C-alpha positions as CSV (number, residue, x, y, z in Angstrom):
1,X,256.4,69.2,35.3
2,X,254.4,66.9,37.5
3,X,250.8,65.6,38.0
4,X,249.1,64.9,41.3
5,X,246.8,62.0,41.9
6,X,243.7,64.2,41.1
7,X,245.0,64.7,37.6
8,X,246.0,68.3,38.1
9,X,248.9,68.6,35.7
10,X,251.3,71.1,34.3
11,X,251.5,70.2,30.7
12,X,251.2,66.5,31.2
13,X,247.6,66.0,30.0
14,X,248.6,63.8,27.1
15,X,250.5,61.4,29.3
16,X,247.8,61.1,31.9
17,X,245.8,57.9,32.0
18,X,242.3,57.7,33.5
19,X,241.1,54.6,35.3
20,X,237.6,54.0,36.7
21,X,237.7,52.4,40.2
22,X,235.1,49.9,41.3
23,X,233.9,49.7,44.9
24,X,235.8,46.5,45.8
25,X,239.0,47.8,44.3
26,X,239.1,50.5,47.0
27,X,239.7,47.8,49.6
28,X,242.9,46.5,48.0
29,X,245.3,48.8,49.9
30,X,244.1,47.9,53.4
31,X,243.4,44.2,52.8
32,X,246.6,43.4,50.7
33,X,249.0,46.2,51.4
34,X,249.2,47.2,47.8
35,X,249.5,50.9,46.9
36,X,247.0,51.0,44.1
37,X,248.1,54.5,42.9
38,X,251.7,53.5,42.5
39,X,250.7,50.1,41.0
40,X,248.3,51.8,38.5
41,X,251.1,54.1,37.4
42,X,253.4,51.1,37.0
43,X,250.9,49.1,35.0
44,X,249.9,51.9,32.7
45,X,253.4,53.4,32.5
46,X,252.3,57.0,33.1
47,X,250.7,59.3,35.6
48,X,247.1,58.4,36.4
49,X,243.8,60.0,37.2
50,X,241.6,57.7,39.2
51,X,237.9,58.2,38.6
52,X,235.3,57.1,41.2
53,X,231.6,57.3,40.0
54,X,229.4,58.9,42.7
55,X,227.3,55.7,42.8
56,X,230.4,53.9,44.2
57,X,230.5,56.4,47.1
58,X,226.8,55.8,47.7
59,X,227.4,52.1,47.7
60,X,230.2,52.4,50.3
61,X,228.0,54.6,52.5
62,X,225.1,52.1,52.2
63,X,227.5,49.2,53.1
64,X,228.7,51.1,56.1
65,X,225.3,51.5,57.6
66,X,224.7,47.8,58.1
67,X,228.2,46.5,58.7
68,X,230.2,45.6,61.8
69,X,232.7,48.0,63.3
70,X,235.8,46.4,61.7
71,X,234.3,46.6,58.2
72,X,233.2,50.2,58.9
73,X,236.9,51.0,59.4
74,X,237.7,49.4,56.0
75,X,235.0,51.5,54.4
76,X,236.2,54.7,56.1
77,X,239.7,53.9,54.7
78,X,238.2,53.4,51.2
79,X,236.3,56.7,51.5
80,X,239.6,58.4,52.4
81,X,241.2,57.0,49.2
82,X,238.3,58.5,47.2
83,X,239.5,61.9,48.3
84,X,242.6,61.3,46.1
85,X,240.4,60.6,43.1
86,X,238.2,62.5,40.7
87,X,234.5,61.9,41.5
88,X,232.1,61.9,38.5
89,X,228.7,63.3,38.6
90,X,225.7,61.1,38.1
91,X,224.2,60.3,41.5
92,X,221.4,58.3,39.9
93,X,222.0,54.6,39.2
94,X,219.8,53.3,36.5
95,X,218.6,49.7,36.2
96,X,221.4,47.2,36.7
97,X,223.1,48.9,39.6
98,X,226.6,50.2,40.2
99,X,228.4,47.7,37.9
100,X,226.2,48.6,35.0
101,X,226.8,52.3,35.7
102,X,230.6,51.7,35.6
103,X,230.3,49.6,32.5
104,X,228.4,52.4,30.6
105,X,230.9,55.0,31.8
106,X,233.8,52.8,30.6
107,X,232.3,52.1,27.2
108,X,231.5,55.8,26.8
109,X,234.9,57.0,27.8
110,X,237.2,54.2,26.7
111,X,238.8,54.1,30.2
112,X,239.9,50.9,31.8
113,X,238.1,49.7,34.9
114,X,239.9,48.5,38.1
115,X,238.0,45.8,39.8
116,X,238.5,42.5,41.6
117,X,235.0,41.1,40.9
118,X,235.6,38.1,38.6
119,X,232.1,38.1,37.0
120,X,232.2,41.8,36.4
121,X,235.7,41.5,34.8
122,X,234.2,38.9,32.4
123,X,231.4,41.2,31.5
124,X,233.7,44.1,30.9
125,X,236.1,42.1,28.8
126,X,233.1,40.8,26.7
127,X,232.4,44.5,25.9
128,X,236.1,45.1,25.0
129,X,236.8,47.2,28.1
130,X,240.3,46.9,29.5
131,X,240.4,45.6,33.1
132,X,243.0,46.1,35.9
133,X,242.9,43.7,38.8
134,X,245.0,42.4,41.7
135,X,247.1,39.4,40.7
136,X,248.5,37.0,43.4
137,X,247.6,39.5,46.1
138,X,250.8,41.4,45.3
139,X,250.5,43.4,42.2
140,X,248.1,44.8,39.6
141,X,247.7,43.4,36.1
142,X,246.1,44.9,33.0
143,X,244.0,42.7,30.6
144,X,242.9,44.2,27.3
145,X,244.1,47.0,25.1
146,X,244.1,50.6,26.0
147,X,242.6,53.0,23.5
């Protein structure tokens, strides 16, 4: 029995961990050479289902419009990673932007958030949301308790 990166499983639903990915986290593989999918499985100790809220995709596409060609390539790579993830509905971002959308989703679902944004990590932790981030540019680390 196995599960793929999209969470399609054959009897492994109970051992599947879901993680919400922030925009900046999608740049980790290209910038630091870290396989986020393998590392997330290592950190969580089970198969994973990565969740990317649709507003993250919109944010990547907006960034791409006004960026230089080298950053556009990074964004294209990040968008390719999204293909390996489950995209949530909810195209509309309410007041507060993408970070607030992710925070509401994390609080609602109890899923941890993978982000490298220091301030956002603090806000998430203040709300009791577990956070996964890149440590020492080499590996991921989980802070907080999983539900």
